[in-house]
C-alpha positions as CSV (number, residue, x, y, z in Angstrom):
1,X,-5.4,31.5,-9.2
2,X,-2.0,30.8,-6.6
3,X,1.8,31.8,-7.6
4,X,3.3,28.4,-6.9
5,X,2.3,25.2,-7.7
6,X,3.2,24.1,-4.2
7,X,-0.1,25.8,-3.1
8,X,-2.4,24.0,-5.4
9,X,-4.4,20.8,-3.3
10,X,-3.5,18.6,-6.6
11,X,-0.1,19.1,-6.5
12,X,0.2,18.4,-2.6
13,X,-2.0,15.4,-2.8
14,X,-0.3,13.8,-6.0
15,X,2.9,14.4,-3.7
16,X,1.9,12.0,-1.3
17,X,0.6,9.4,-3.3
18,X,4.1,9.5,-4.9
19,X,5.5,9.1,-1.3
20,X,3.4,6.7,-0.1
21,X,3.7,4.5,-3.5
22,X,7.7,4.3,-2.8
23,X,6.9,3.3,0.6
24,X,4.8,0.5,-0.5
25,X,6.8,-0.8,-3.3
26,X,9.9,-1.3,-1.0
27,X,7.9,-4.3,-0.1
28,X,7.7,-5.6,-3.3
29,X,9.8,-8.6,-4.2
30,X,13.3,-8.0,-5.6
31,X,12.8,-9.1,-9.0
32,X,10.1,-6.4,-9.2
33,X,12.7,-3.5,-8.5
34,X,13.0,-3.0,-12.4
35,X,9.8,-4.2,-13.4
36,X,6.4,-2.9,-11.7
37,X,7.9,-1.2,-8.9
38,X,10.2,0.9,-10.9
39,X,7.4,1.8,-13.9
40,X,5.1,2.6,-10.8
41,X,6.8,4.5,-9.0
42,X,7.7,6.8,-12.6
43,X,4.0,6.9,-13.0
44,X,3.5,8.3,-9.5
45,X,6.3,10.8,-9.9
46,X,5.2,12.0,-13.6
47,X,1.9,13.0,-11.6
48,X,2.4,15.7,-9.2
49,X,5.9,16.6,-11.9
50,X,3.5,17.2,-14.6
51,X,1.5,19.7,-12.6
52,X,4.3,21.3,-11.1
53,X,5.4,21.9,-14.8
54,X,2.3,22.8,-15.8
55,X,1.9,25.8,-13.6
56,X,5.4,27.4,-15.2
57,X,4.5,27.7,-18.3
58,X,3.2,30.6,-19.8
59,X,-0.3,30.1,-20.6
60,X,-3.5,28.5,-19.4
61,X,-3.6,26.2,-22.5
62,X,0.0,24.3,-21.7
63,X,-1.1,24.0,-18.1
64,X,-4.7,22.1,-19.2
65,X,-2.4,20.0,-21.8
66,X,0.4,19.3,-18.5
67,X,-2.8,18.5,-16.5
68,X,-4.0,16.2,-19.0
69,X,-0.8,14.6,-19.3
70,X,-0.9,14.1,-14.7
71,X,-4.2,12.5,-15.5
72,X,-2.9,10.4,-18.2
73,X,0.3,9.3,-15.5
74,X,-2.7,9.0,-12.5
75,X,-4.4,6.2,-14.7
76,X,-1.3,4.7,-15.3
77,X,-0.6,4.6,-11.3
78,X,-4.5,3.2,-10.7
79,X,-3.8,0.4,-13.6
80,X,-1.0,-0.7,-12.1
81,X,-1.9,-0.6,-8.2
82,X,-4.7,-3.2,-9.3
83,X,-2.2,-5.6,-11.2
84,X,-0.1,-5.4,-7.7
85,X,-2.8,-6.3,-5.4
86,X,-3.8,-8.9,-7.7
87,X,-0.1,-10.2,-7.5
88,X,-0.3,-9.8,-3.8
89,X,2.0,-7.3,-3.6
90,X,-0.2,-5.5,-1.6
91,X,-2.2,-6.1,1.1
92,X,-5.4,-5.0,1.3
93,X,-4.9,-1.5,3.3
94,X,-2.5,-0.3,1.3
95,X,-4.4,-1.0,-2.0
96,X,-7.5,0.7,-0.4
97,X,-5.1,3.4,0.9
98,X,-3.7,3.9,-2.6
99,X,-6.9,3.7,-3.9
100,X,-9.1,5.8,-2.3
101,X,-6.1,8.5,-2.5
102,X,-5.6,8.4,-6.5
103,X,-9.9,8.5,-7.1
104,X,-9.6,11.9,-4.7
105,X,-7.0,12.9,-6.7
106,X,-8.6,12.1,-9.9
107,X,-11.8,14.1,-9.0
108,X,-9.2,16.9,-8.0
109,X,-7.6,16.9,-11.4
110,X,-11.1,16.7,-13.5
111,X,-12.2,19.6,-11.5
112,X,-9.2,21.6,-12.5
113,X,-9.6,20.7,-16.0
114,X,-13.2,21.3,-16.0
115,X,-12.6,24.8,-14.9
116,X,-10.1,25.6,-17.0
117,X,-11.3,24.1,-20.2
118,X,-13.8,25.2,-22.6
119,X,-17.8,24.2,-21.9
120,X,-17.1,22.2,-25.3
121,X,-14.4,20.2,-24.3
122,X,-14.7,18.5,-20.5
123,X,-12.4,15.9,-18.5
124,X,-15.4,12.9,-17.6
């Protein structure tokens, strides 16, 4: 396992998602600045933050717990991306971009979770 959270592909991709969420939410209506835009940004930033925090913990068990938090935030973000699309805040290109990135990141997080968990408790 690498020494730094920055070496983790999951963290790198999660950071990219967060940056893209910030870029796309700049285009949202101004009345969403404290609503959906803010929620999406918080969820997006939470994913790489939880990966980094978990990597900095002293045990694999704690790392796994923070990966679960990251996955939860990712699922929250995916829901918000869908809502933003339904409200026409995201055009089809932005939506497909974020959807593709978050699906890939979800697979990576599930792979990490499966790698570190006992056989009886797998991520799905």
